[in-house]
N, C-alpha and C positions, 0 to 999 in steps of 0.2 A: 160489595165483595171485590170488585175490580180495584176500587180505591185502596182497600186493605192490602191487596196483593202488590200494588205499586209501592205503598209505604214499606211493606216488608222487604221488597226487593231493594229499595234504597238503603234500608238499614243493613241488609246483608252485604251490600257493596261498601257502605261507609265504615263498618266495624273493622275489616282488615286494614283499610286506609288509616283508621285511627291508631291501630297497633303499630303500623309501619311509621306513622308520624312520630309517635312517642319514642320509637327505637332509633330512628335515623335523624329526625329534625331537632328534637329536644337536646339541650346541651348534655354532654357526657357527665355521669356521676361516678363512674368507676375509674376514671383516668389516673387518679393518684393511688389506687390500690395495687397490690402485687400483680394481679392479672392485667392491670393497666399498662404494664411494661411491654405487653405483646406487640403493640404497634411500633414501639421504638426498636425492638429487636428486628422486626421486619424492615424498618427504615435503615438500620445499620447494615443489614445484609444487602439491601438494595443499593445503598450509596457507597459501600466499600469497594474500591476498584482493585484490579490486579488479581493475582492468585490468592485464594483464601483457604483457610482451614476452618470449616464450619462444624461446630460441635452441636449436635441435635439431641435433645432429650427432655427430661422433666426438670424438676428443681434440683435433682442430683447433679445435673450438668450446670445449672445456674450457680450452685454453691461449689462446684467441683474444680474450677480452674482459675488461674490468674492469667488472663489473656496477654497482658503487657509483658510479663516474664516470658511467656511462650514466644511472642513476637520477637523479642530480643535474641532468642536462641535460634529461631528458624528464619534465616535470612530469605527475604523475598516473599514471605507469606504474611498476610494479615489474618488475625484470629477473629472469628465471629462466634460469640457465645449465643447459641440459638436454643438454649434450654430454659424452660420456665416452670411448668407445673404439670405433673403427671396426669392430673385429672382432665387436662385438655385432650389427652390421647396422643399416642405416638404417631398415628396416622395423620392427625390434623397438623402436627408440626412438620412432618415430611411434605404434606400437600402445600403448606404455606411456603416452604423453602424451595420446592422444586422449580417453579418458574423463574426464580431469582438466581439460580445457579448457572455457571457457565463452564466451558472447557478449561481445564487446568485446576479447578477447585478440588480440594480434598474434603470429603464429608465423613465425619465420625459420628456414628449413631451410638449413644451412650445412655440407654434407658435404665430406670431403676429395676431392680430384680424383684418384681412382683407380678401377680396374675393380671392386674389391670393394665400395666404398661406393656406387658408381653402378650397383648391381645389386640384385637381391632376395635378396642373401646373408644368411645367418643362421648364427651359431655357437652351437649349443645348449650346449656345455660351458662356454663363457665366460659365457653367460647364467646357467647354474646357479651358477657361482662368484659372479656379481654378485647373485643372489637368495638366496644362502646366508644363512639366518636370517630371510628375508622371502619364503618360498616363494609367498605369495599374489600376488607380482608375475607369476608365470608364467601366471596366469589371464587376464592382459591380452593374452597373445600371440595372434597369428593361429592358426587351427586347424592349418595345415601346420607352423608353427614349434613349436607345442605338441607335436605328434606327434614331431617331430625331437628335441625336448628329452626326452620320455619315453624315447626310444630310448637316450639317453645316461645315464639314471639309474643303471644298474648300475655302469658304470665310474666315474662321478662319486662314487657313494656309497662304493665300495670305497676310492677315493683319499682321500676325506674321512675315512673310518674309520682309514686308515693314518696320516694326520696327527694325529688325536686320540690314537692309541696312541703315536706316536713324538715328538709335540710339535707345537704349532701353528706354522706357518712365519712367519718375519719378512719384511716387505717392505723394499725398498731405500729409499734416502734421498729419492728423487723420486717414484717410482711407488707411492704408498701413500695411504691415505685422509687421513692427517694433512697431506698437501700441499694439501688443499682448505680454503677459508675458508667462512664462514657463507653466502656467496652461491653456493657451489659452483663458484667459480673456483679455478684453481691459484694459490697464493700467490706473491708476488713473489720471496721470498728463495731459492727453489729453482731459479729460472730467470733468472739475471741477464744472461747473455750467451751468444753462440753458442759451443757446445762441440764442434761437429762438426769432425772432423779436417781436412776439405777445405772447411769452411764450408757444405757441403751434403752430402746423402746420395746417392751415386751408385747405391746399391742400391735406391733408391726413386725412379726417374725419373718425372717428371710429364709426361703427354701431354695436350695440349689438343685432341686429335682427337675428333670426334664418336663415333668407334668405342669410346671408353672408356665410353660410356653405353649400357646395355642397354635393349632395348625393354620388358622387364618392369619395369624401374625407372621408366621414364616412365609406364607404365600404373599402377604402384603409387602414385606421388606425386600423379598427377592424380586418382586415386580419392580420396585423402585431401583434396585440394583441394576436390573436390565436397562431401565431408562437412563440411568446415570452413565453407565458404561458406554452406551451408544452416543452420548454427548461429550465424551472425553473427561468425565468426572470420576475421580477415584473414590471408592466407597469402602469404609471400614466399619466393623463392629467393635465396640469396646465395652467390656463388662464394667458397669458402674461401681465406684468404690462403695463398700458396704461394711458395716460395723461387725467385727468378728464375733462379738457377744450375741448378736442377733440371729446367727445362723442356726437353724433348728434341724436341718437334714440335708443330705447330699454333700458332695465335695466340689470344690472349685475346679479340680482337674477333670472330674467326670462331666461336669456341666460344660466346660470348655470343649471337651471332645464331642459332646452332643451338639452344641450350637454350631461348632465349626463344620460338622458333618451336614447339618441341615441348611446352612446358608450358602448362597452362591457368591459370596464375597468374603474376604478374609477377616479374621478376628485379630485385632491389633494388640501387640504387647504380651507381657507375661501375665497370665491370669492370676497368679499368686499375689501380684501387686494390688489387685482389687480388694483383697481381704485386708482391712486395716484395723489396728487396735483402737480401742474406744477413746484414747486421748486425742485422736485426730478429728473427732466429730463434734457437732454443735447441738442440734435439737431434734434430729431424727436419725434413723439408722443409715440414711443416705446423704445427709447434709454435712459436709465437711466444715470445720472451723477454718480460719484463714491459714493457719499453719498446715492443716491437712490439705488445703487447696494448693499450697505451694509444693508440698510433697507430691501430690497427684500430678501437678503440672510438670514437675521434673520427670516423673516416670513416663508421662505421655510424650514429652519432648524426646526422651531417649528412645522410645519405641518408634517414633516417627523418623528420627535420624537413621535408625537401623534400616527402615524401609527405603529411605531416600538415598542410602549409601553415604551418608554424611558422617565422616569419622572425627569431626571436631569435638572437643571436650565440652560437656554441658556445664555451664558455670553456676547453675542454680544449686545452691547448697541445701542439704537436708536440714530443715529447721528443728529446733528443740520442740518437743511436744508440749503443749500447755499443761500445767498442773490440773489435776482433777479437783474441782472445788469441794469444800466441805459444806454441809448443809447447816444453816443457822438455826438457832432455837428462837422461835417467835414467842413474844409475850402475849398469849391469847387465852381463851376460855378453856380451862381444863376441868370444868365442873362435872363432866360425864366421862372422865378418863377410865373409870372402872367398868364402863358398859361395853368395852371393846376387847377384841382379841388381837394380839400383835405378832408380827413376824420381824425378825432382825434383818436390817438392811444396812450394811457397811456402818455408817456413822449415825444411824437412826433407826426408825421403825416404819413398817407399813401396817395398815389396818387390814386384817385378813378375816375378820368376822365380828359378830355382835353377840353379847350376852343379853339376849332379848327378854326383858322383864315387862314387856307391854308398853314401853315408852312410845308416845305418839310423836315426839320430837326428839331428834338426836343431834347433838353438836359434836362434830369430830374434833378431838382435842388437838392442841398445838404441840404438845410434847408428852413423853411418857418416860418415867424414870430419869428425868433430866435431859433426855435426848430428843431431838426433833422427830415428829411424825410428818412424813412428807409424801407418802404414797397411799392410795386406797386400792387394794387388790379386790376386796369383796365386802359388801355390806348386805347381808340377808337378814331382813327384819320386818316387823309389822308397822314401822313408823310411817306417818303420813308426810313428815317433813324432815329433811336432813340438811344441816348447816355445815358448809365446808369453808373453813377459815383460810387465811392467806398462806399458811404454812404448807398446804397441800400443793404439790407441784406435778402430780400425775394421777390421773384416774384411769385405771385399766379397763379394757373391754369387759363387758358383762358385770361391772362392779355392782349394779343394782338389780341383777337378774332375778333375785329372790324377793324383791320388794313389791309385792302385788298390790299393796295399799298405798304405796308412795305417790304423793301428788306434787310435792315441791322439793326440788333440789336447789338450795340456795348457795350460790358461790359468791364469796365476799371479795375475791381478788378482782381488782379493777383492770388488770392487764391479762387478756387471754393468752398472750404469748408466754406467760409464766406458769401456765398449768396445762400439761400435756393430756391429750386424750386420743383414743383410736376411733375405729369405724363402727364399733358395736357398743358404745357406752350405754345406750338406753335400751338395749335388748332385754326383754322381759318386764319392762315397766312402761306405763303410760304417763309418767311424770313429766312435768315441764321444768325447764331450767330457768332459774331466776338469777339475774346478775345485776350489779349496780346500774342504775338508770343511765348514768353518764357514759357507760361502757357498752350499752346494748348493740349499737352499730358496730363497734369494734369487734365484739364477739361474733356477730353475724357475718362479718367479712373476713374473719381470721382464717388463716390457712388450715388450722385443725378443726375449728368450731363451726365453720360455715355450713357443714353438712347437717347441723342441728338447728339451723336458723329458724325453721318453722315452729320450733318448740322452745325458743328462747324468749323470755319476757324480762321486763324491767322491774326491779325490786326497789 
């Protein structure tokens, strides 16, 4: 019995050490992913000397500015783009930045307008992916976030070990570290124009209601404001640019009045400039294409100059908005075209229902009446398998909510960045998602699809 207790005690001691070894000592596997940029944003903030303007937020900030253009206009300031991914949590980005800030800095908090970022939310698994290879970043976390992260070490370390054994995953063409430039902005060439099927993402509706902002969020950011003020750091809030088509309720004016009243630090600029037309966006309701980033940078520079008392002319010109692209007609399988119900969408169609005649397998057509089918709004059917061809570029939330017998959703597109999805795609179904075998890691690491990683399989 005594020997058994000793062996058990040794195992209990060694297991945590094994998880820590996998996390800290083994080579990083997420370094080239989108989240892998986190350590380099921290390095830029740490190494940039002099007075800085630091823009903190999620991916809306990463896609939202051209730092070089802003530096050219704001003499004496270096720009640091400290926005990456909303899933990391606003609090974690503030906690990473805080020890690296100094007197004379100007900090602009520019979070996306949604309940997750406007709360005290933190995703420990995503933070572990971002700090892979730079585990010291975790020591900047708030105590409660650090404890949550420690709780995720076992599952993270085992997944990391699995990637090392099977091969380090590759990231897709947009959401990878190579898409960032030396300023830590998203480069122009990967986001030229709006690629959203309906020119906005209905799966990510934007509310301007005060109810989107949690009390703990207000308490958290006001606490940071107090710390910054005591150290000679100027702190502003900026409403993140958002797609006009995505706004479902509330007004920008009423939200501005609400947030300005709740915060202990000022809101920067004209709130109306944060509502932008769909031509300026790329692939979400918050991600600007490059022309949109230039326009937002111009607006931000003008707002800062007004605060600084700088009366110089801003030389950044308003760019022409990129043309909204037409959707191509794919040469695909239309053998089951008559099995579906369609809704008109600009230059094509969306699938809005199924004429269910008991088919066990459904193939979503590539076109209808000679025009492309590129959106799935809803498929309620008794099929066990649904095949989605490369023509589909958006799967709306709850698309399969009525498919109680569905087992397999087969996606033929090899590039996950070319097919949009929201947070509730699989609501109401226990189905697994099957993707091309050579793209499975790309899907599991994708900005939009990673949340479904546990239900993604290779086909």
